[in-house]
C-alpha positions in Angstrom: 0.3 -5.3 11.1 -0.1 -9.0 10.6 -2.7 -8.4 7.9 -0.2 -6.2 5.9 2.5 -8.8 6.1 0.0 -11.6 5.2 -1.0 -9.6 2.1 2.6 -9.3 1.1 3.7 -12.9 1.8 0.4 -14.6 1.1 0.9 -16.9 4.2 -0.8 -16.1 7.5 1.5 -18.3 9.6 4.6 -16.8 8.1 3.0 -13.3 8.7 2.6 -14.0 12.4 6.3 -15.0 12.6 7.4 -11.9 10.6 5.2 -9.7 12.9 7.2 -11.0 15.9 10.4 -10.4 14.0 9.2 -6.8 13.3 8.7 -6.1 16.9 12.1 -7.6 17.8 13.7 -5.3 15.2 11.7 -2.3 16.5 12.8 -3.0 20.1 16.4 -3.3 19.1 16.3 0.0 17.1 14.1 1.9 19.5 16.8 4.6 19.9 16.6 5.3 16.1 12.8 6.1 16.4 12.1 9.8 15.6 9.6 10.9 18.3 8.2 13.6 16.0 6.7 11.0 13.8 4.0 8.4 14.5 5.0 5.1 16.0 2.5 3.1 13.9 4.0 4.4 10.7 7.5 3.5 11.9 6.3 0.0 12.9 4.4 -0.5 9.5 7.6 0.5 7.7 9.7 -2.1 9.6 6.9 -4.7 9.0 6.8 -3.9 5.2 10.5 -4.1 4.9 10.7 -7.4 6.9 8.0 -8.9 4.6 9.7 -7.8 1.5 13.0 -9.2 2.7 11.4 -12.5 3.5 9.9 -12.6 0.0 13.2 -11.9 -1.6 14.7 -14.7 0.4 12.1 -17.2 -0.5 11.4 -16.4 -4.2 13.3 -15.1 -7.2 12.7 -11.4 -7.9 10.8 -12.0 -11.1 8.0 -13.8 -9.2 7.8 -11.2 -6.4 5.3 -9.1 -8.3 3.5 -11.8 -10.1 2.5 -13.9 -7.1 -4.8 -5.1 -0.3 -20.0 0.2 5.1 -23.3 0.7 4.1 -24.2 4.0 5.7 -27.7 4.7 7.1 -29.9 6.7 4.9 -30.6 10.3 6.0 -33.9 12.1 5.8 -35.1 12.2 2.2 -32.6 9.6 1.0 -33.6 6.2 -0.4 -32.8 3.3 1.9 -29.6 1.4 1.0 -30.2 -1.8 -0.9 -29.9 -5.0 1.1 -26.4 -6.3 1.4 -25.3 -9.6 -0.3 -26.3 -12.8 1.3 -23.5 -14.6 3.3 -22.6 -17.0 0.5 -22.4 -14.2 -2.1 -20.3 -12.1 0.4 -17.9 -15.0 0.9 -17.5 -15.5 -2.8 -16.8 -11.7 -3.2 -14.2 -12.0 -0.5 -12.5 -14.8 -2.3 -12.6 -12.8 -5.5 -11.2 -9.7 -3.8 -8.4 -11.8 -2.2 -7.5 -13.3 -5.7 -7.5 -9.8 -7.2 -5.3 -8.4 -4.4 -2.9 -11.2 -5.0 -2.5 -10.1 -8.6 -1.6 -6.5 -7.8 2.0 -5.4 -7.8 3.4 -5.6 -4.2 3.8 -1.8 -3.8 0.2 -1.3 -4.9 -1.1 -4.2 -2.7 0.8 -2.8 0.3 -0.5 0.7 -0.3 -4.2 -0.4 -0.6 -3.9 -2.6 2.6 -2.3 0.2 4.5 -5.1 2.7 3.4 -8.2 0.6 3.7 -7.4 -2.1 6.3 -5.1 0.0 8.5 -6.6 3.5 7.9 -3.2 5.2 7.3 -3.1 8.6 5.6 -1.3 9.0 2.3 1.6 10.7 4.1 1.9 7.7 6.4 1.7 5.2 3.6 4.5 7.2 1.8 6.6 7.0 5.0 6.0 3.2 5.4 6.8 2.5 1.7 9.6 5.0 1.5 8.0 7.0 -1.3 6.7 10.6 -1.5 3.0 11.2 -0.6 2.1 11.7 -4.2 3.5 8.3 -5.1 1.6 6.7 -2.3 -1.6 8.4 -3.7 -0.7 7.1 -7.1 -0.2 3.5 -5.8 -3.6 3.5 -4.1 -5.3 5.1 -7.2 -3.8 2.6 -9.6 -4.5 -0.3 -7.2 -8.2 0.6 -7.0 -8.4 0.9 -10.8 -6.7 -2.5 -11.2 -8.9 -4.1 -8.5 -12.0 -2.8 -10.3 -10.8 -4.2 -13.6 -9.9 -7.6 -12.1 -13.2 -7.9 -10.2 -15.2 -6.9 -13.3 -13.4 -9.4 -15.3 -14.2 -12.1 -12.8 -17.9 -11.3 -12.9 -18.2 -8.8 -10.1 -19.2 -5.7 -12.2 -21.1 -3.1 -10.3 -24.8 -2.8 -11.2 -25.7 -0.2 -13.8 
């Protein structure tokens, strides 16, 4: 949850404060929780809304969007190439962070919910308040934009 909020706000310390605020809001509104749904989706939705509200309070609307495993080879499969060295991995991490920061906030939230938190598209839609198809679209477009941004910054996949 903190990682989702940190991706939205760009501030880890603020994200920890907002995560606490999220749990307070959830506790106060526990009676409104629909027990037929997943608790995690409900909490992520509260966290998402809390982070967006904080962003709106701290910045003008125009800047809100300007400011988300190598597997073992089986029999007969070639061995996976060695992973990047630690320095290269750290540089790629920084490039990915910068690219994530350039995504629209809805796409950034969708990609973080999908790949960092493992939510399904239905759950992402529930958190973001959009239909499942829109959640899929956000993730798809975010992946394409991340690929474009990473390629532009010199991290093109090998051919």
